[in-house]
C-alpha positions in Angstrom: 4.1 7.9 12.0 2.1 10.4 9.9 2.5 10.1 6.2 1.9 12.9 3.7 -1.6 11.5 2.8 -2.4 11.0 6.5 -1.5 14.6 7.3 -3.6 15.8 4.3 -6.6 13.8 5.3 -6.4 14.9 8.9 -6.2 18.6 7.8 -9.0 18.1 5.3 -11.2 16.5 8.1 -10.4 19.4 10.5 -10.9 22.1 7.8 -14.3 20.5 7.0 -15.2 20.4 10.7 -15.8 16.7 10.6 -15.1 14.1 13.2 -13.3 10.9 12.1 -16.5 9.1 12.3 -18.3 11.6 10.1 -15.5 11.5 7.4 -15.4 7.7 7.6 -19.1 7.4 7.0 -19.0 10.0 4.2 -16.2 8.0 2.5 -17.8 4.6 3.1 -15.0 3.2 5.3 -14.7 2.2 8.9 -13.4 4.7 11.5 -10.6 2.3 12.3 -9.5 2.2 8.7 -9.5 6.0 8.4 -7.6 6.3 11.6 -5.0 3.8 10.3 -4.6 5.9 7.1 -4.2 9.1 9.1 -1.6 7.5 11.3 0.4 5.9 8.5 -0.5 2.3 9.3 -2.6 1.7 6.2 -2.3 2.9 2.7 -5.0 4.1 0.3 -5.7 2.7 -3.1 -5.8 4.9 -6.2 -9.6 4.2 -6.4 -10.0 5.4 -2.8 -7.9 8.5 -3.6 -10.3 9.3 -6.5 -13.3 8.8 -4.2 -11.8 11.3 -1.7 -11.2 13.8 -4.5 -14.8 13.4 -5.7 -16.4 13.5 -2.3 -14.5 16.6 -1.2 -14.4 18.3 -4.7 -10.6 18.3 -4.8 -10.0 19.5 -8.3 -7.9 22.0 -10.2 -5.3 23.8 -8.1 -6.6 22.1 -4.9 -5.7 18.7 -6.4 -2.0 19.5 -6.5 -1.6 19.2 -2.7 -3.7 16.1 -2.5 -1.9 14.3 -5.4 1.5 15.4 -4.0 0.6 13.8 -0.7 -0.8 10.7 -2.3 2.2 10.1 -4.5 4.8 11.0 -1.8 3.3 8.5 0.6 5.5 5.4 0.6 3.9 2.1 -0.3 4.5 -0.4 2.5 2.3 -3.3 1.5 2.1 -5.8 -1.3 -1.0 -7.7 -2.1 -0.7 -11.4 -3.1 -3.6 -13.0 -4.9 -3.8 -16.3 -3.0 -6.1 -17.8 -5.6 -3.1 -18.1 -7.9 -1.3 -20.3 -5.3 -4.0 -22.2 -3.5 -3.5 -25.2 -5.7 0.1 -25.5 -4.4 0.2 -27.6 -1.3 1.5 -25.3 1.4 1.7 -22.3 -1.0 -0.1 -19.8 1.1 1.9 -20.9 4.2 5.1 -20.5 2.3 4.1 -17.0 1.2 3.3 -16.1 4.8 6.6 -17.5 6.0 8.4 -15.4 3.4 6.7 -12.2 4.5 7.8 -12.9 8.1 11.4 -13.9 7.2 12.2 -11.2 4.7 12.6 -8.4 7.3 14.8 -10.6 9.4 17.4 -11.3 6.6 20.8 -9.7 6.8 21.8 -7.7 3.8 24.0 -10.6 2.7 21.2 -13.1 3.1 18.9 -10.8 1.1 21.4 -10.4 -1.7 21.9 -14.2 -1.8 18.2 -14.9 -1.9 17.7 -12.1 -4.5 20.3 -13.7 -6.9 18.7 -17.2 -6.5 15.2 -15.9 -7.0 16.2 -13.8 -10.1 18.0 -16.8 -11.6 14.8 -18.8 -11.1 12.7 -16.1 -12.8 15.0 -15.9 -15.8 15.4 -19.7 -16.2 11.7 -20.2 -16.2 10.9 -17.3 -18.4 8.5 -15.7 -15.9 7.2 -12.4 -17.2 5.7 -9.5 -15.4 8.0 -9.4 -12.4 9.0 -6.0 -11.3 12.7 -5.5 -10.5 16.2 -5.8 -11.9 16.7 -9.2 -13.3 20.2 -8.8 -14.6 
């Protein structure tokens, strides 16, 4: 499914008369990665967005369309720093299991898990967690 940033990049590539391979080389990424971004499979980081803007001179009024596309593209991935859990026996495996189980939860199961997890966060004084912890 095309995302706003995927549509923008595809149009930019076509407007610049570049193949996917040419644009990928120009941006220093693989053709596969660029294809995934265009097709909504992968997201781009803020650093990569800046690189695109710099490489294609997307500034001033031209930046509005690019930034609208960037900020209106839903974020689908979360990155977990596995270095922070590698000392836990089975920590990485548990994180992988969670990622696979979460989408299979019913709304009721999700709410039950969310309450349990939020209680754990509050009881242990964990800071920096994003979300409603009430």
